[in-house]
N, C-alpha and C positions, 0 to 999 in steps of 0.2 A: 642330515637329521631334520625331520619335519617338525612343524610347529603344532603343539597341542591346541586344538580349537578352544579349549577351556581357558588357555592363557591369552587368547586374542580378545581384547576389549570390544564389547558390542558397540557399534556406532549408533549414537542416539538418533531418533527420528523426529521429524517435525510434526507435531500434532495439529498446529494451526499455522496458517500462512496468510499474509496480507501485504498491502502496499502502504508504506508510510509516505504520504504526499506532502512535501514541503516545498513551497514556492513552485518552481517549474520542474522539480526533481521527484521522481518516484523511486522509493527505496524499498526493495523487497525485505520483509522481516518475518520472523518465525518465532513460535514458542515450541521448544523441544519437549519430548516426553518426560524429561526430568525437571521441567519448569523453567529452564534457561531461556531468557529472551535474547534472540540473536538477530543481528543485521547481516544480510548477505554481503560477502566480501566485495563483489563487483559493484553492488549498490553503494557501499561506503566509499569506494574509490570514485565512483561517478558523482556522488553527492558533494565531494570536495573539489570537483572540477579537474581531476587528474586524468592523464592519459593512462589507459590500462596497461600498456607495455606488452611484453610477449609472454607473460606467465600463463601457464595452463590452468592456474588456480584463480583466474578472474581478476588479476591485477594485484595479488597479494604481495608479490615481490616488490612491486612499485610502491605500495604503502609502507612496507618495512624499510625500504631504502629512504623514503621521504622522512620518516620520523627519526631515522638514525643519522641523517646528514648534519654537517657542522652547524648550519644555521638554526636548526631546530633542536638538536640533541641536548643543549643546555637547559631546555625547558621541558624535557620529556624524562620521565622516570625510567629506571632500568626495567621495572616491571612492565611498563607500557611497550618498551622496545621489544621485550621478550614476547609479549602477547602478539604483536604484529608479525613476529617471525614464526609464530606457531599458532595459526588460526584453528578454530574449532572445526571439526569434520562432522557432518551430519547427513542424513538422507532426507530428501524432500518426498512429497507424496507420489512423485514419479519414480521413486526408488533410486534416483541418481544421486551420486555423491556431490555434496556442496560444501563450500567453505564460508565461514563467517566469524564474527566476533560478538561477544556479549554487547548488548545495546549500549551500555555505559562507556564502552571504548570510544565510540564516535564522539561523545561529549568530551572525553579526556583529550582526544586529539585536537578537537576544536579549541579547547582551553589553551593547549600548548601553542597552537598556531597564533592565536590572538595575543598571547603573552609575548611571543617572539616579535610580532608586528609592533606591539607597544614599545619594545626596546629597540626598534629599527633594525632587527637582525635579519629580516627576510629580504631576499633578492627581488628585483623588479619582476622577474618571471614568476615569483611566488605570490605576488599581491592578489591575483585573482582567486587563489586558493583561500587566502585570508578573508576575502569578501564572501566566499561561499560559507566559510566557517562561521562568520558573523550572522548570516541569515539563519543557519541551523541553530546556533545558540539562542538567538532571539525567539525562534519557534519553540525550542525546548522550554524557555523561560515562561512563555505565554501559557503553555499547557500546565507547567508546574505550579505557577503562582495561583492559577484558578483552583487546582486541586488542593493546595495548601490552605487557601482561604476557605474553601468549602469545609475542610476538616476542622480548622480552627473555630469556625463559627457554628459548626453543627449543621450547616446547610446540607451536607452530604446525606444526612438521614431523612431530609424532607424534600430534596430537590426534584424527586420524581414527579411531584404533582404539577410542576411547571416546566419540566424539562422538555416534554414533547412540543409544547407551544414554542419554546425558544429555538428548538432545533428546526422546526418546520419553517420558521421565519428566515432561516439561512437558505432554505431550498426554494420555497414557494414565493413567486413574485406577487405583487399587488394586483396586477392585471395580466391579461393575455398578451404574450409577446409575439413579435413577428416570427413567422416560420423561417427556420434556418436549416439547411441540409445537415443532419446530425449523424445518421447511420451511414457509414461509407458503403459504397458498392461492394467492396471486398468482404464486408461482413455478410452480406447476403450470398455472395459467391461461396463462402465457406459453408453457409447453411445448405445451399444447393448440393454441395459436395457431400456433406455429412448425411443428408437424407437421400443421397443418390438420385437427385432430381436433375432434369435438364435445366440449363440456365434460365432463370426467371427474371421478370422485370417488375417494376412497381405495380403494374396493372394485372400481373398474372401470378403473384405470389400467393401460396395457399394460406388459409386462415391460421393454420397451426404455427406459421412463422410468428404471427402476432402473439400467440400464446407462449411461444419460446422466449420472445423478447420480454414479455411481462414476467415470466418465471425466473429467467436467468440474468436479465439486465436490471429491471426495475425492482423486483421483490427483494433481492439481497441488500439493496441500499438502505441503511439504517433499519434493518430487520423488518422491512415492509411498511414502516410507518409513513414514509413519504409517498409510497404507491397508494396507500389507503386514502391519504388526503387528496391526491390527484384524482382518484376515482370520484370522490365527493364533489370536487370542483368541476370535473370535466364531463361527467355523465348527467344528462338531464333527467327529469322525472319520467320522461317517455322512454328512457334507456338509450338515447342517442348521444353520440360524442360531439362535444363542441369543437375540439381541436386535438392536435397531437399532444401527448403528455409533456413533451419537452418544451412546449410553448408556454407552460405555466411556471417554468423554473427561473430562478434568479441566475445571475452570472456564475455565482459559486455553485449553484445546483447543476448548471449545465456543465461546468468543469468536472464535477464529480461524475456526472453521467457519462461524459466523454471518456473519462478514464475507465469507468466500468465497462463501456463498450469495448475499449481496447483490450481490457483484461479478458473478457469473454472471447473476443476474436482470437486472442493469443492462445487460449485453451483449445479453441476449435481447431486451430492450425496444428496442434500436437496430436489430434485424434484422427482415427481412421474412419469412424462412423459415429452416429448419434448415440449408440449405446455406450461406447467408450467415453464419450464426452460426459454423459450423465453420471457415469461411475466416477469420473474425475471430480465433478462438481460436488459429489457427496463428501469429498474429503476437504473441501474448501470452506472458509469461514465467510460470513456475511461482511459487507463493506460498511464501515462506520467512520465518520470523521471525528467522533468524540467518544472513544471507548470508555474513558473515565466517567463519562456521564451515564452511559447506558448500563454499567454494572449494577448500579443502584436502581435505575428506572426499570430494568427488566424484571427485577424481583417484585416491583410494585404492580406492573402491568400484567405479568404472567399470573 
């Protein structure tokens, strides 16, 4: 007897996707079409320093086993154990099936791990996982306390006036920095492939590669505000460039840039040609390190 399609629940789709960068870990995260905030299962496992194991679901069995084992189970609710055994199923913009958990689940697991460590219940082999959990909890706390203070003081209604200056200070250095090789050769090899060009070198690359980098690497970072400031600093009155954009960035700015380069290169690798890449980008969201800041600022600037 067949299954009536009407009885089959529709798999939710990711409307937005991005990377939650904490310390040296990049965690894929999504907002589904029903508004659910989701952290990718594989990213959650990796963020806690766990081995993925052999699960076809990106390490989900490993996570479920971890929270259910004797050392941790006294500190974990039955609900949390059940959640890890039954992850959310959704579709990404590539229409592939993915697994994940509501974003708060990661915080719940971290709390349980740290509670177990405080009671001396963790094994020696689990200590590095507790160290990872502590880093994550501290990062969550820093973002959360800023948002709470903004709300309590009323600053959230006025912060757009100064938000851009504060943000740019995180990215833009006081002076021109020494040139460092930033865009890997593999990035340009992917560009050559997408545009169906013969292999190029630094001296023979077409000008539209530069336009590609501006549009898909620099422009998405903080909704183009960083790129606009770089243009002001780097271009003389005569229209000449003083240096490469990345030479104006702080250490944090360079880190975000490097991650954005890697993200773009990863998308290029999944595409057969430049048209397919452009279509994929249309479904992606801009990169921001402070989304709680920009919700308000965008309304003011727009």
